[in-house]
C-alpha positions as CSV (number, residue, x, y, z in Angstrom):
1,M,85.3,34.8,58.8
2,G,86.4,37.0,55.9
3,M,88.6,40.0,55.8
4,V,88.5,43.1,53.7
5,I,91.6,44.4,51.9
6,K,92.0,47.2,49.3
7,I,93.8,46.9,46.0
8,L,95.1,49.9,44.2
9,Y,96.2,49.7,40.6
10,A,98.4,52.1,38.6
11,G,99.9,52.4,35.1
12,F,99.0,49.5,32.7
13,V,97.7,47.5,35.4
14,A,94.7,50.0,35.8
15,E,94.3,49.9,32.1
16,I,93.9,45.9,32.5
17,T,91.5,46.0,35.5
18,G,89.7,49.0,34.3
19,R,89.9,50.5,37.7
20,Y,92.3,52.3,40.0
21,S,91.0,50.6,43.1
22,E,88.9,48.0,44.5
23,E,87.9,46.3,48.0
24,L,88.1,42.7,48.4
25,N,86.3,40.5,50.9
26,L,88.4,37.4,51.1
27,G,89.0,34.4,53.4
28,C,91.5,34.4,56.4
29,E,95.2,33.5,56.6
30,L,96.0,34.6,52.9
31,T,99.2,35.5,51.5
32,V,99.8,38.4,48.8
33,R,100.4,35.3,46.6
34,D,96.9,34.1,47.4
35,V,95.2,37.7,46.4
36,L,97.1,37.6,43.2
37,G,95.6,34.2,42.3
38,V,92.2,35.8,43.1
39,L,92.8,38.9,41.0
40,C,93.8,36.3,38.0
41,E,90.2,34.9,38.2
42,K,88.5,38.1,38.5
43,H,90.2,39.9,36.0
44,G,91.0,37.3,33.4
45,P,93.6,36.0,30.8
46,R,95.3,39.7,30.1
47,F,95.9,40.0,33.8
48,K,97.6,36.5,33.9
49,S,99.5,37.1,30.6
50,E,100.7,40.8,31.7
51,V,100.8,41.0,35.6
52,Y,100.9,37.4,37.3
53,D,101.5,33.9,36.0
54,P,99.7,31.8,38.5
55,N,100.9,28.5,37.3
56,K,104.5,29.4,37.9
57,G,103.6,31.6,41.0
58,E,105.6,34.5,39.4
59,L,105.2,38.3,38.8
60,K,105.8,39.4,35.4
61,P,109.1,41.7,35.5
62,N,107.2,44.8,34.6
63,V,105.3,44.7,37.9
64,M,105.9,45.8,41.5
65,V,103.7,44.8,44.4
66,L,103.5,46.8,47.7
67,L,101.8,45.8,50.8
68,N,100.9,48.7,53.0
69,G,103.4,50.7,51.0
70,V,106.4,48.3,51.5
71,N,107.9,46.6,48.6
72,V,107.0,42.9,48.6
73,T,107.7,42.0,44.9
74,N,110.2,39.2,46.1
75,K,108.4,38.1,49.2
76,L,104.8,37.3,47.9
77,D,104.3,34.7,50.7
78,V,103.9,37.4,53.3
79,G,100.5,37.4,55.0
80,V,97.8,40.0,54.5
81,S,95.3,41.1,57.4
82,E,92.4,43.1,57.8
83,G,92.5,46.7,56.6
84,D,95.8,45.9,54.5
85,F,96.4,47.5,51.1
86,I,98.0,46.0,48.2
87,T,99.4,48.3,45.3
88,L,100.2,46.9,41.9
89,L,102.3,49.3,39.8
90,P,105.0,49.3,37.0
91,P,108.4,49.7,38.5
92,V,109.7,53.2,38.9
93,S,113.0,54.4,37.3
94,G,114.7,57.4,37.6
95,G,117.8,59.0,36.2
């Protein structure tokens, strides 16, 4: 049985995907890393080169990942559940 999660995009990531959000119907027992792999396949080479490298399993340094509003950029193996939302955005800096 599948689950639906929402993906939100901001900044240059929205430019790459051509949208600000989408819903994905995915299998069960997935991690944030698994979802990033699905997004690489869906959004192609530019997503792979500028957002997430599936071969290394690493985010590019200019991308932050939030799961339900919590920064999981360094915890990509956390599980996702039905109704969760993942946000991909450039890091925010202040001065």
